[in-house]
C-alpha positions, 0 to 999 in steps of 0.5 A: 419793138422800137429802136430805143428799146432794142438799144436798151436791151443790147446795152444792158446785156453788154453791161452785164457781160462786162460786169461778169467778166470783171467779177470773174477776173477778180474772184479767180485770184482770191485764195478761196477760189485758187483750187478752182481757177488755175491753181498753179497760176492763181495771180495770173492776169486774165488777159494772158489766160485768154491769149493762151487759150486762144493759141491752143491748137487742135492737137492740144485739144485732142490730147486733152479732151479727145475727138469729141472736144475737137468736134465741139470746138469745130462747131464754134468755128463753123458758127463764127465763119457762117455768122461772119458772112451773115453779119457782113451781108446783113448789116453791111448791105441789107440793113441800110437798104431796108432802112432807106425804104419808104414802105412803112413811112418816111424816115425821120433821122431826128426821131430814130430812137422812137421808130419801130425796128420794122424799118430795119427789116424787109417790110420797109422795102417798097413792093415790087422794088428792084431792091428786093433782088438784093434780098433774093441774092443774099439768100442764095449767097448765104445758103451757098456759103452755109452748104459749102461750110457744112460740106467742108466741116463734114469732110474734115470731121469725117477724116479726123474720125477715120484717122482716129479709128485707124490709129487707135488700138482696137477696144473690146466694145468694138467686138461686143454687141448688147443683146436684150429681150432674151427669151428664157425657157422654163428651168433655164438661165439667161447664160444658157440661152445666150450660149445655145443661141449664138453657138447655133447661129454664129458658131464660127464667129461667136467668142464669149458672153457676159450676162448682166445681173441686178446690181442696184446696191452695188451702183449705189455704193459706187456712186456714194464712193465717187461722191466721197472721193471727190469731197476728200480730194477737194478738202486736200486741195483747200489752200492755207489749211492748218495742220492739226490732228483735231480740227474744229467741228462744224456748228449745225453743219454750217460753220467750222472745218471738215475733218478729212480723217472722217471722210477717209475712214468713210471712204475705206468702209465704202471700198470694203463694202464695194469689194464684198458686193462685187464678189456677190454680184454674180449670184444676184438675179440675172437680167434678160440682157447680155454682152456678147463678144465676137471674133471680128468687127464684121461679125459684130456688125452683122449681129447688130444689123441683121434681125436675130429672130422672127419675133421682133420683140426678142433677141434685140441687138445694138451697139455695146456702149463704152464701159464708162458710158453705161447707164445700168438702170435701163438694162432691167426694162423690157421691150413693152416697158420701153415701148410704153415709155416712148409713147408716154414721153412723146405725149409729155413732150407735146404737152410741154410744147403746148404749155410753153407755146401759151407762155411764149404767146403771153410773153411775146405780147410784151413787145407790143406796147399797145397790146400790153396797155390793152391787157393791163390798163392800170399800168398805162401811166407806168408804161408811159415812162420812157425807160420803163417801156424800153425795159419792158418791151426790149429786155424783159421778154428775153429775160423771162424766156431765157429763165424758163428755157433754162429748165427745158434741157433738164426736163428733156434729159429726164424724158430721154432717161425714161425711154430706156437708153443704155448709155449716157451718150444715147440719153444726151443725143435723144435729149438734144433731138428733143431740144431741137424740135422744141426750139423749132416750135417755140422759137420759130412758129410761136415767136412769129405767129403769136407776136404778129398774128395774135388777133388773127387766129382764124388763119388756122381754120384754113391751113392753106393760108399758113405759108402765105402768112409766114411769108408776110410775118417772118420778115417783119419779126426776124429782128425781134425774134433774134433779139429775144433768143 
């Protein structure tokens, strides 16, 4: 990639950013969007809104979004602090030193836009030059700053978490354990098995239990009720709605107005069906899972971290999820089903990474004009146009990769759902771990190796050469890698 292509990509991204911010600033003031953006201040200028958001303290964030919101904001604070140091060291010190090197070629300032971005990397520093010590020192400085910031943020968040637990009231889930894979004897019930087991082995700390029943119909009714309630709420807050008892109906479901009375009647019917289904829930089929409550947190912790049976596939205990965080469909899965699902998800994740590696390998070749002309010789005349070559090598790869990558989180969340987690938080955490591994493989190894060693695949025949090859390739590819992702 040449400097002009990189500058073109940066210019396009900045232009799109300004365009989207301007569109948001204008559209948020229009009547149709009043209920979405600041309904009480629809005509407030964008600048004052940004200033008010910037002045919010952590106490305000904690009151509005809880401890999770504070931790989420601290992630951005940590990133800004770290990358500020990296920007000062990299742009202010290392980049000028790399630019003044002569390892690749003598720098011609009059023809800078046509130079490769490699002149800004460590590849342009003379072998054995004392300037390399500046790079080594920069690595140690950035690593030290990163470790200190991580330690500071970890201590800060830990103190906040302890403060939250000390000041908050004890909640039922703190004393409750989820027990799965409950063995049932012939003619017995899940409730009797749980009561007998915990009265025998935890007689002094056992309090009560609640067996999970199969309530798929109830969950569907609750989901439909929530959707209908949101529709009715949005209809009530639509501005400038004429007050009439017979609003015009929609034509083909596209034009006209919705009737709030129809949604209100449907919501009342759903609420009645939910109450009837809840009254019959205890008579539904029992699932071999139960919420067991203890008299103290210490007793519940012992039940979680101590194996309850010689058979590891029975009497499995884990933390009880929060009431609003439960994912009910996973309760009916058995131990073997969860184990098989984990294996299938692992294989599917590996296949997804392999497929994405092939795609990245092709897209990465777009940053090399000579390789692109070799692959597609019939486009050589078009690629010789300056603006076209700059867009293809500098902007098109990042657009394609970001477009394809936008579907990966949903796929990873689907994989995590298949693994049998009983909480939405567990599903999201597992999906984040999968995304981290996916990013490491596709962003780092794929971008580095497929772009620079496309014609040297024989290095994989000798794994001992991979570390040496990475040491040579990474410095030459880091600018393009950061730009594309």
